[in-house]
Backbone bond lengths (Angstrom), bond angles and torsions (degrees), N, CA, C in turn:
res aa  C-N    CA-C-N  psi(-1)  N-CA   C-N-CA  omega(-1)  CA-C   N-CA-C  phi
1 X - - - 1.443 - - 1.581 110.12 -
2 X 1.327 117.07 126.73 1.463 123.64 176.21 1.547 109.67 -86.78
3 X 1.300 112.77 131.33 1.496 120.45 -179.76 1.514 112.45 -129.64
4 X 1.297 114.12 128.74 1.504 121.43 169.36 1.500 107.53 -84.17
5 X 1.318 117.65 105.13 1.461 121.69 -172.08 1.501 114.49 -77.95
6 X 1.315 117.65 0.24 1.478 116.23 -173.31 1.541 111.46 -159.79
7 X 1.343 116.24 103.83 1.428 118.60 170.34 1.564 107.51 -152.82
8 X 1.345 114.28 175.74 1.482 119.17 -174.14 1.497 111.72 -132.98
9 X 1.293 115.35 160.02 1.451 125.42 168.43 1.475 111.33 -129.98
10 X 1.335 117.81 144.51 1.490 119.47 171.18 1.557 110.63 -156.86
11 X 1.332 113.18 157.14 1.459 120.67 165.30 1.528 102.44 -102.47
12 X 1.327 114.45 118.62 1.447 119.12 -169.83 1.533 114.27 -67.78
13 X 1.296 115.07 128.34 1.458 123.36 175.04 1.550 105.45 -138.36
14 X 1.338 118.24 119.94 1.464 122.13 -172.92 1.530 112.83 -55.98
15 X 1.296 120.92 -33.59 1.464 122.56 -179.88 1.475 108.10 -79.54
16 X 1.322 120.07 -41.16 1.457 122.16 -177.15 1.511 111.44 -67.05
17 X 1.370 114.69 -41.69 1.448 121.93 179.52 1.501 108.97 -100.75
18 X 1.287 117.80 50.61 1.493 118.37 -178.47 1.475 116.71 -66.32
19 X 1.282 114.69 -15.08 1.502 119.61 177.47 1.559 110.46 -70.57
20 X 1.342 117.91 -19.59 1.476 122.45 176.97 1.530 106.20 -78.88
21 X 1.322 114.45 101.92 1.486 118.65 -177.02 1.519 112.67 -93.37
22 X 1.315 118.13 -170.50 1.459 122.48 -173.29 1.534 112.32 -66.60
23 X 1.347 117.81 -19.50 1.417 116.65 177.71 1.541 114.39 -87.68
24 X 1.341 115.13 3.10 1.473 121.20 -176.27 1.516 113.53 -116.19
25 X 1.320 117.52 28.97 1.498 120.17 -173.36 1.515 110.79 -57.88
26 X 1.379 118.27 -27.16 1.428 121.13 177.25 1.501 116.48 -54.17
27 X 1.336 115.33 -28.84 1.496 118.63 -176.84 1.567 109.51 -112.72
28 X 1.326 116.99 11.24 1.495 118.95 177.34 1.538 112.05 -84.70
29 X 1.351 110.68 61.15 1.509 115.76 178.08 1.546 106.52 -162.09
30 X 1.357 116.19 177.46 1.436 119.57 179.71 1.495 114.66 -66.36
31 X 1.296 118.58 141.31 1.458 121.83 167.73 1.507 108.80 -133.34
32 X 1.361 114.29 115.53 1.485 118.86 -172.53 1.505 108.52 -129.72
33 X 1.362 119.19 173.04 1.459 121.56 -175.08 1.471 113.01 -52.45
34 X 1.304 120.31 -37.90 1.442 120.87 -175.12 1.541 110.50 -64.71
35 X 1.303 115.98 -24.15 1.508 120.60 179.54 1.507 110.84 -77.83
36 X 1.334 116.13 -31.35 1.488 121.24 -176.28 1.566 108.92 -86.02
37 X 1.315 117.85 -38.06 1.489 119.60 -169.12 1.514 111.80 -53.27
38 X 1.353 118.34 -44.31 1.471 118.88 -177.20 1.560 110.52 -66.41
39 X 1.327 116.99 -29.22 1.476 120.03 177.46 1.495 109.99 -71.19
40 X 1.291 119.29 -40.12 1.435 125.62 178.83 1.563 108.82 -61.89
41 X 1.308 114.34 -47.01 1.476 121.56 178.36 1.544 110.33 -60.22
42 X 1.290 117.26 -45.30 1.444 124.42 -178.48 1.482 113.16 -62.02
43 X 1.324 116.15 -37.66 1.518 122.18 -177.60 1.522 112.90 -99.66
44 X 1.298 115.70 4.16 1.488 120.20 179.34 1.557 113.23 58.99
45 X 1.335 113.52 41.47 1.479 121.52 172.17 1.556 105.62 -95.92
46 X 1.345 114.55 131.32 1.462 117.80 -173.09 1.498 115.43 -84.90
47 X 1.381 116.04 -25.76 1.433 118.24 -177.14 1.546 108.82 -168.97
48 X 1.347 113.92 177.99 1.442 118.83 -172.48 1.581 109.23 -147.15
49 X 1.281 115.72 163.37 1.412 124.67 171.25 1.545 109.16 -115.40
50 X 1.335 115.82 119.81 1.457 122.90 -178.34 1.475 108.32 -86.31
51 X 1.353 118.76 127.01 1.432 125.32 179.35 1.477 113.32 -113.27
52 X 1.347 114.43 144.71 1.484 117.10 -176.40 1.524 110.81 -63.94
53 X 1.350 115.05 148.37 1.430 119.31 170.23 1.536 112.89 -124.48
54 X 1.375 114.30 -3.81 1.438 120.65 178.26 1.538 109.47 -128.51
55 X 1.291 118.85 140.38 1.455 120.57 -175.07 1.484 109.79 -92.04
56 X 1.339 114.19 83.36 1.484 120.04 177.02 1.557 107.06 -160.67
57 X 1.325 113.88 150.43 1.416 119.19 172.08 1.522 115.47 -63.97
58 X 1.337 112.35 -26.50 1.465 117.74 175.93 1.569 107.69 -61.68
59 X 1.263 118.54 -40.67 1.480 124.20 179.90 1.555 108.39 -63.01
60 X 1.336 117.36 -44.38 1.437 120.46 -179.30 1.569 109.93 -61.34
61 X 1.332 116.54 -45.05 1.427 119.53 179.37 1.525 113.00 -66.88
62 X 1.283 115.06 -36.81 1.493 123.59 176.58 1.553 110.61 -54.03
63 X 1.391 111.13 -51.03 1.449 115.33 -179.98 1.482 116.36 -68.09
64 X 1.348 115.60 -35.63 1.466 119.69 177.75 1.562 111.18 -66.93
65 X 1.368 115.64 -34.96 1.430 119.48 177.62 1.570 110.23 -66.83
66 X 1.335 114.19 -40.58 1.459 116.62 176.18 1.512 113.64 -63.05
67 X 1.370 115.38 -40.43 1.444 120.63 178.92 1.574 111.81 -63.47
68 X 1.275 114.01 -37.72 1.469 117.51 179.29 1.516 110.63 -62.26
69 X 1.312 116.39 -37.75 1.476 120.36 -177.77 1.509 115.06 -86.05
70 X 1.313 117.60 -15.22 1.427 121.18 -175.00 1.573 107.71 -129.73
71 X 1.357 118.02 100.79 1.462 120.04 -173.32 1.505 115.62 -64.51
72 X 1.347 118.47 -16.20 1.468 121.71 176.27 1.504 113.96 -67.63
73 X 1.386 116.03 -21.80 1.415 122.50 175.81 1.531 106.34 -81.92
74 X 1.311 117.63 102.41 1.417 121.03 -167.21 1.552 111.76 -87.05
75 X 1.355 117.25 -17.02 1.454 118.71 -178.27 1.504 108.76 -167.76
76 X 1.367 116.52 164.61 1.470 124.84 -176.60 1.541 106.29 -129.65
77 X 1.354 114.05 130.60 1.478 120.91 164.70 1.499 105.74 -104.59
78 X 1.326 117.44 108.71 1.439 123.45 -174.30 1.490 114.84 -104.84
79 X 1.274 117.70 -166.51 1.449 123.40 -178.56 1.550 107.96 -124.43
80 X 1.295 120.10 134.68 1.456 127.19 164.37 1.540 104.04 -137.30
81 X 1.319 114.02 155.36 1.468 121.33 179.37 1.520 106.06 -75.82
82 X 1.313 117.51 103.22 1.449 122.01 -179.98 1.533 112.57 -68.87
83 X 1.328 118.32 -16.92 1.418 121.50 -179.62 1.557 114.90 -97.47
84 X 1.335 112.67 3.73 1.476 118.62 -171.64 1.509 109.03 -78.83
85 X 1.352 114.57 148.64 1.459 121.00 175.31 1.585 112.76 -67.30
86 X 1.354 114.57 -23.97 1.465 117.02 -178.90 1.527 111.58 -105.31
87 X 1.326 115.47 29.39 1.491 119.45 -176.56 1.531 110.32 -59.18
88 X 1.296 119.37 -45.99 1.454 119.75 -177.62 1.497 111.25 -59.40
89 X 1.278 120.78 -38.39 1.441 124.61 176.30 1.491 109.96 -61.59
90 X 1.304 118.28 -42.25 1.479 121.98 -175.86 1.545 109.59 -72.33
91 X 1.333 115.20 -38.52 1.514 120.17 175.78 1.540 110.45 -62.24
92 X 1.282 113.64 -45.11 1.455 118.25 178.11 1.480 110.49 -58.75
93 X 1.296 121.09 -43.48 1.427 126.85 -178.99 1.564 110.09 -62.55
94 X 1.290 117.43 -53.33 1.442 119.99 -171.41 1.550 108.56 -75.25
95 X 1.320 117.51 -32.70 1.474 118.40 -179.29 1.490 116.19 -68.42
96 X 1.285 115.84 -10.71 1.456 118.32 175.46 1.553 108.89 -69.76
97 X 1.304 117.80 -18.32 1.470 121.16 176.34 1.562 108.46 -90.70
98 X 1.268 118.14 118.11 1.486 119.98 -179.53 1.560 114.87 -64.78
99 X 1.324 117.53 -15.67 1.431 120.66 176.12 1.497 115.47 -81.67
100 X 1.346 115.30 -7.01 1.492 121.62 177.71 1.521 109.00 -85.23
101 X 1.317 115.10 105.40 1.494 120.70 -168.83 1.530 113.53 -104.52
102 X 1.284 116.42 -28.23 1.457 118.35 -175.19 1.482 114.65 -168.09
103 X 1.325 117.57 -179.96 1.420 125.53 -176.34 1.487 112.80 -128.94
104 X 1.362 117.30 147.84 1.441 121.05 174.48 1.512 110.19 -141.84
105 X 1.324 115.77 142.01 1.468 122.12 172.87 1.564 106.33 -121.93
106 X 1.218 118.16 144.29 1.472 121.41 -174.43 1.519 108.62 -80.23
107 X 1.324 115.59 74.33 1.467 121.08 -174.57 1.485 113.72 -62.39
108 X 1.370 118.08 -27.31 1.456 121.81 -176.53 1.551 111.29 -60.88
109 X 1.319 116.46 -19.65 1.477 120.37 -179.26 1.570 112.86 -94.05
110 X 1.324 116.89 -1.34 1.433 120.64 -172.90 1.557 109.17 -97.59
111 X 1.356 115.53 158.84 1.444 121.99 179.75 1.542 109.10 -77.62
112 X 1.350 113.64 159.28 1.469 121.52 176.38 1.541 109.09 -49.93
113 X 1.321 117.08 135.95 1.501 119.10 175.96 1.454 113.56 97.48
114 X 1.328 119.53 -12.56 1.505 121.88 -176.96 1.528 110.76 -60.78
115 X 1.279 117.66 -40.70 1.511 122.31 -175.87 1.557 110.92 -66.77
116 X 1.326 115.10 -24.71 1.461 117.39 -171.76 1.525 112.93 -104.72
117 X 1.354 117.02 9.83 1.413 121.29 175.09 1.537 108.55 -67.97
118 X 1.351 117.54 146.74 1.439 122.00 -178.15 1.472 110.19 -60.10
119 X 1.334 118.68 -39.95 1.489 118.55 -178.39 1.500 115.25 -66.99
120 X 1.387 114.31 -37.15 1.448 117.95 176.23 1.523 111.53 -70.69
121 X 1.272 116.80 -43.59 1.516 119.63 178.01 1.503 111.54 -60.92
122 X 1.343 117.86 -39.38 1.422 121.16 177.14 1.495 110.83 -63.14
123 X 1.354 120.60 -38.91 1.398 122.88 176.23 1.528 114.92 -66.96
124 X 1.325 115.20 -42.21 1.507 120.08 176.26 1.535 107.90 -60.46
125 X 1.315 118.51 -37.94 1.462 123.51 -177.83 1.563 112.89 -63.70
126 X 1.334 117.11 -20.21 1.437 121.44 -179.70 1.542 112.65 -82.71
127 X 1.304 118.16 -24.01 1.447 122.16 -168.98 1.534 112.48 -62.32
128 X 1.309 117.77 -38.15 1.451 122.05 -178.07 1.551 111.57 -64.11
129 X 1.300 112.76 -28.73 1.505 117.84 -179.83 1.592 110.83 -65.98
130 X 1.297 114.84 -19.24 1.511 118.21 178.07 1.517 110.05 -114.46
131 X 1.325 116.64 16.72 1.453 122.49 -179.99 1.549 114.27 54.53
132 X 1.376 114.16 38.79 1.443 121.37 -179.22 1.514 114.39 -101.01
133 X 1.244 119.23 143.41 1.477 126.48 177.89 1.502 111.38 -84.73
134 X 1.297 118.90 169.00 1.517 121.63 172.61 1.521 107.97 -135.21
135 X 1.333 116.45 125.09 1.457 123.66 172.98 1.477 112.12 -90.56
136 X 1.358 119.20 123.30 1.486 125.69 -178.59 1.478 107.30 -93.39
137 X 1.354 118.40 114.53 1.413 124.67 178.68 1.538 106.43 -112.78
138 X 1.328 116.70 105.29 1.497 119.09 -175.13 1.538 109.17 -145.42
139 X 1.347 113.30 173.70 1.448 121.10 170.09 1.518 108.73 -101.32
140 X 1.334 118.57 168.16 1.482 120.36 -177.34 1.509 114.11 -56.01
141 X 1.312 118.31 -37.28 1.482 119.16 -176.62 1.551 113.01 -68.04
142 X 1.297 115.97 -10.60 1.471 123.24 -179.83 1.542 111.94 -97.73
143 X 1.349 118.62 -1.60 1.465 120.35 -177.01 1.527 112.04 -65.93
144 X 1.277 119.49 -35.02 1.463 121.82 -179.72 1.491 108.07 -62.92
145 X 1.325 118.43 -47.13 1.504 121.50 178.38 1.519 111.26 -67.47
146 X 1.281 118.93 -34.07 1.520 120.32 177.71 1.522 111.04 -67.26
147 X 1.355 116.08 -33.98 1.425 120.23 177.79 1.514 113.25 -65.22
148 X 1.334 116.86 -36.91 1.421 122.21 176.01 1.519 110.70 -67.79
149 X 1.387 116.63 -41.68 1.438 121.47 174.91 1.538 111.13 -57.16
150 X 1.261 118.03 -49.25 1.475 122.98 178.38 1.548 110.26 -60.28
151 X 1.309 117.32 -45.65 1.409 120.69 -176.74 1.548 112.72 -61.35
152 X 1.338 115.94 -33.35 1.426 120.44 179.01 1.519 115.50 -81.16
153 X 1.362 113.06 -5.86 1.478 117.26 179.49 1.532 109.85 -132.34
154 X 1.321 118.16 71.23 1.436 123.37 -167.93 1.565 109.03 -72.85
155 X 1.283 118.96 -20.82 1.515 117.90 -179.67 1.556 111.28 -98.44
156 X 1.271 117.09 7.64 1.465 119.49 179.41 1.553 113.53 -98.15
157 X 1.344 119.92 124.40 1.455 119.62 178.58 1.535 110.44 -73.17
158 X 1.328 118.23 124.18 1.419 124.59 177.60 1.519 109.87 -118.45
159 X 1.320 116.70 152.12 1.478 121.41 165.87 1.506 110.78 -136.04
160 X 1.313 117.38 135.78 1.432 123.62 178.67 1.475 110.18 -87.63
161 X 1.326 116.65 122.12 1.435 121.29 -179.92 1.518 111.11 -84.25
162 X 1.338 116.92 140.76 1.445 126.13 165.19 1.539 110.33 59.28
163 X 1.384 117.38 31.98 1.477 121.30 178.94 1.514 112.39 56.28
164 X 1.312 118.49 17.21 1.443 124.12 -176.62 1.555 111.48 70.39
165 X 1.296 115.00 24.21 1.414 121.55 168.38 1.631 113.26 61.30
166 X 1.318 118.07 50.74 1.416 117.24 -179.58 1.580 113.06 -65.52
167 X 1.321 117.14 160.18 1.448 122.22 -175.42 1.553 107.14 -81.01
168 X 1.280 116.28 80.68 1.494 121.06 -179.26 1.573 110.18 -70.34
169 X 1.320 113.65 -35.93 1.503 117.33 -176.85 1.516 110.62 -56.91
170 X 1.292 117.78 -38.52 1.542 120.18 -178.77 1.509 110.32 -104.08
171 X 1.331 118.12 9.65 1.436 125.15 176.44 1.565 111.16 51.20
172 X 1.360 113.29 43.32 1.467 118.23 171.36 1.487 109.78 -86.42
173 X 1.323 118.69 121.79 1.471 120.19 -170.75 1.487 114.59 -136.65
174 X 1.302 121.95 -28.48 1.473 122.29 -164.98 1.487 113.18 -63.69
175 X 1.364 116.77 -54.98 1.504 120.24 -176.19 1.544 107.79 -67.97
176 X 1.324 117.16 -39.84 1.477 117.62 -179.48 1.566 109.12 -59.77
177 X 1.353 114.66 -43.32 1.479 120.93 -175.23 1.555 108.91 -62.66
178 X 1.302 117.28 -41.32 1.475 121.13 -179.42 1.524 109.91 -59.98
179 X 1.363 116.37 -42.63 1.503 119.94 179.26 1.547 111.53 -72.04
180 X 1.303 117.21 -34.43 1.480 119.68 177.56 1.553 106.36 -63.13
181 X 1.278 119.43 -47.36 1.465 123.80 -179.35 1.568 110.85 -57.04
182 X 1.334 115.85 -40.39 1.477 118.27 178.46 1.516 113.19 -69.53
183 X 1.343 113.13 -39.26 1.532 115.27 179.19 1.556 106.95 -66.44
184 X 1.282 118.68 -44.17 1.509 120.49 -174.48 1.504 113.80 -59.30
185 X 1.343 117.30 -19.49 1.445 119.47 178.80 1.551 111.64 -57.51
186 X 1.277 117.73 -25.78 1.477 122.74 -178.71 1.464 108.53 -88.91
187 X 1.339 113.96 117.78 1.427 119.65 -170.94 1.557 116.09 -75.33
188 X 1.321 114.05 -4.97 1.494 119.56 177.32 1.503 111.28 -89.19
189 X 1.376 116.99 5.31 1.463 121.84 -179.38 1.504 111.48 -109.22
190 X 1.320 118.76 130.84 1.462 125.17 168.83 1.479 110.25 -107.25
191 X 1.312 118.06 175.03 1.485 123.80 175.99 1.496 112.19 -141.92
192 X 1.383 116.04 135.71 1.441 120.34 179.12 1.571 108.61 -94.21
193 X 1.263 111.87 132.68 1.545 120.17 165.43 1.502 107.46 -82.19
194 X 1.334 114.46 81.06 1.454 121.86 -174.89 1.488 111.16 -147.90
195 X 1.317 118.40 162.55 1.456 120.87 171.06 1.522 112.15 71.42
196 X 1.274 119.12 13.95 1.496 117.79 -172.30 1.509 112.76 -77.99
197 X 1.348 117.78 -42.64 1.493 117.22 -169.51 1.547 110.76 -65.97
198 X 1.278 118.48 -25.34 1.446 121.01 179.58 1.519 113.44 -82.88
199 X 1.356 117.16 -5.44 1.439 122.01 169.68 1.541 112.52 -97.29
200 X 1.301 116.05 -1.68 1.420 123.05 176.94 1.546 110.70 -100.09
201 X 1.341 117.27 -175.00 1.451 119.42 172.73 1.497 106.74 -73.12
202 X 1.340 118.95 113.73 1.454 124.27 -172.15 1.561 113.01 -51.48
203 X 1.341 112.45 -37.52 1.525 116.78 -168.82 1.491 110.70 -101.24
204 X 1.350 121.27 -13.60 1.446 119.88 -166.75 1.583 109.54 -133.86
205 X 1.325 121.63 15.57 1.443 117.14 -178.10 1.536 111.43 -75.01
206 X 1.284 114.53 161.80 1.472 123.49 172.05 1.517 107.85 -136.31
207 X 1.356 113.08 161.73 1.462 120.79 -171.83 1.481 111.58 -55.60
208 X 1.367 118.83 -37.89 1.450 122.09 -176.86 1.556 113.24 -65.67
209 X 1.321 118.05 -17.46 1.480 122.50 177.39 1.503 110.22 -59.41
210 X 1.301 118.93 -27.34 1.494 121.87 -166.80 1.558 110.93 -103.93
211 X 1.251 117.42 -16.65 1.493 121.03 -169.87 1.494 111.96 -57.38
212 X 1.335 119.17 -45.61 1.433 120.69 -176.31 1.565 110.75 -64.94
213 X 1.321 114.81 -36.22 1.487 119.38 -178.29 1.509 108.79 -69.74
214 X 1.336 116.60 -45.48 1.482 116.12 177.65 1.482 113.29 -66.59
215 X 1.313 117.77 -32.33 1.484 121.70 176.82 1.522 110.23 -62.97
216 X 1.287 119.30 -41.46 1.463 123.94 178.40 1.563 109.27 -59.60
217 X 1.278 113.08 -47.34 1.546 120.33 -175.79 1.529 107.04 -67.20
218 X 1.319 119.31 -47.87 1.480 122.94 -175.03 1.583 107.53 -63.66
219 X 1.342 119.20 -44.13 1.379 122.25 -179.36 1.548 111.48 -66.50
220 X 1.266 115.80 -38.57 1.475 120.15 -176.68 1.536 112.82 -75.07
221 X 1.340 116.42 -45.80 1.474 120.01 -175.60 1.527 114.89 -95.02
222 X 1.354 115.52 -22.56 1.431 118.16 -176.72 1.535 112.62 80.65
223 X 1.291 118.17 162.91 1.468 119.82 -176.79 1.523 112.59 -72.72
224 X 1.317 117.37 -9.07 1.479 119.96 178.79 1.494 112.02 -81.91
225 X 1.366 118.33 -16.18 1.513 120.53 -172.18 1.535 110.95 -128.69
226 X 1.350 116.98 26.10 1.411 119.69 177.32 1.535 108.12 -123.65
227 X 1.355 118.40 142.60 1.473 120.16 -178.91 1.496 110.33 -142.23
228 X 1.326 117.54 144.33 1.420 124.64 173.88 1.510 113.35 -73.98
229 X 1.342 113.74 136.41 1.462 120.95 171.49 1.542 109.33 -144.55
230 X 1.298 114.60 143.90 1.524 118.86 -174.72 1.518 111.69 -87.35
231 X 1.309 118.62 -33.69 1.468 123.03 -168.94 1.566 109.46 64.94
232 X 1.273 118.74 23.05 1.511 121.31 173.41 1.478 108.54 -63.50
233 X 1.329 120.71 143.90 1.444 128.15 -4.84 1.534 116.28 -85.82
234 X 1.344 117.17 1.38 1.482 117.42 -176.38 1.499 108.83 -61.09
235 X 1.331 119.57 -34.78 1.477 125.32 -179.16 1.506 112.93 -55.78
236 X 1.367 115.43 -24.12 1.416 119.77 -175.81 1.551 113.09 -65.07
237 X 1.310 114.94 -15.10 1.485 120.73 179.61 1.562 107.07 -65.74
238 X 1.301 115.75 -26.94 1.503 119.30 -172.37 1.508 114.56 -131.20
239 X 1.351 118.58 -9.41 1.434 119.57 -179.08 1.487 111.28 -173.30
240 X 1.341 117.29 158.25 1.466 122.52 179.46 1.587 110.34 -78.80
241 X 1.242 114.55 163.42 1.476 120.50 175.92 1.539 112.46 -53.94
242 X 1.307 118.86 -50.98 1.474 118.87 176.82 1.507 113.91 -60.44
243 X 1.364 119.99 -33.35 1.424 122.34 -177.12 1.521 108.29 -68.91
244 X 1.361 117.45 -38.68 1.447 122.05 179.63 1.538 112.13 -63.79
245 X 1.312 115.31 -43.03 1.447 120.02 175.88 1.492 111.53 -63.19
246 X 1.308 115.25 -44.99 1.537 120.66 -178.85 1.540 111.31 -58.97
247 X 1.309 115.85 -37.00 1.477 118.42 178.33 1.521 110.91 -55.89
248 X 1.289 118.35 -47.41 1.408 122.06 -177.37 1.511 112.17 -73.59
249 X 1.308 115.10 -44.56 1.457 120.57 -176.72 1.559 110.32 -63.12
250 X 1.347 116.03 -36.28 1.448 118.70 179.04 1.518 109.95 -69.63
251 X 1.324 116.11 -37.63 1.435 119.26 -179.14 1.552 114.81 -65.47
252 X 1.390 114.17 -34.14 1.444 120.16 -173.48 1.561 109.43 -98.37
253 X 1.277 119.85 6.15 1.516 122.41 -167.11 1.522 109.96 -65.38
254 X 1.351 121.94 -25.21 1.420 121.68 -178.73 1.538 113.30 -95.26
255 X 1.348 116.68 3.32 1.477 119.08 175.36 1.507 106.84 -78.17
256 X 1.372 114.42 171.23 1.467 118.11 175.36 1.493 112.61 -65.89
257 X 1.323 119.60 163.53 1.423 122.95 175.60 1.512 111.93 -59.10
258 X 1.387 114.83 -41.29 1.465 116.91 179.95 1.555 111.34 -63.37
259 X 1.292 117.20 -40.03 1.470 120.19 -176.87 1.534 107.72 -69.64
260 X 1.291 116.65 -43.11 1.516 117.34 177.91 1.482 110.70 -60.14
261 X 1.313 119.02 -41.59 1.442 122.90 -178.72 1.548 111.67 -65.46
262 X 1.367 114.14 -35.84 1.463 118.28 176.67 1.499 110.36 -61.03
263 X 1.380 117.54 -50.35 1.429 123.77 -175.22 1.502 112.35 -65.26
264 X 1.322 115.94 -37.09 1.454 121.90 -173.71 1.560 113.95 -88.11
265 X 1.275 115.17 0.77 1.505 116.06 -177.15 1.488 118.78 -179.84
266 X 1.343 116.75 -49.89 1.494 120.30 -173.16 1.506 111.59 -61.09
267 X 1.332 116.83 -42.52 1.441 117.22 -179.58 1.497 114.75 -63.48
268 X 1.307 116.80 -37.83 1.515 121.61 177.37 1.550 107.97 -67.61
269 X 1.328 117.40 -39.50 1.497 119.19 178.99 1.508 107.53 -62.43
270 X 1.324 119.80 -46.61 1.466 121.37 -176.64 1.536 112.65 -68.68
271 X 1.327 114.23 -41.56 1.409 118.98 -176.38 1.539 113.74 -65.04
272 X 1.366 114.04 -47.79 1.449 119.29 -177.93 1.535 113.08 -93.97
273 X 1.364 115.64 2.98 1.470 119.81 178.68 1.572 108.35 54.32
274 X 1.319 116.27 53.46 1.466 119.81 -178.43 1.538 110.08 -77.78
């Protein structure tokens, strides 16, 4: 089974999606399951994981409702306030839904030190009790802090989104690669081959721009802890859905059938318990 481990849905509201600026008008509109289903069929992807894009419980419920109505949405990574005093109550509530697979907070927008606050660490520590995963969304300068977070939670399944958003446009790789290698030492961490085209030159990238970055990830994590994700519809800023899939499939074409199947679906199934 082929799984897109990372995509989003939203009903566009300028205030709610304020991160969509004037350079992103291509995605300043609604994106719903009916818009993705034809793309999945076209590219022979069997299902997807819907990931939060707004930090609210409303967003979590919105995605769960979409998943209930659309069987190709195999799981939801939602948002809950990990620093809240009533976190356990909220985890109890959402975990009653078998489609609720994990949690994400938009750490890339937080100040240094956020991940290592006692209240956040306490919240992360609760997730394993509900068999929930955690998606790490950060920039390269936050990788050191994320590695400490992971080290302190050895029993918590983590996955790094978008390779930690390296500067592919300017081909900056060395320092990022060193931190990726350190993070990958911890076997409870996976990495998504996702979100790459939007870190490149949107209008002039070519496939070779990404090869060194994917090579670092594959060597560091191995084929057992890497998974494909499209980051649709955000990817549309720089490439079509088929183009994003082709980037990864071309990169892994010389791997064994087993390894290709792991990266294109089995690892996502196992990680998120789809």
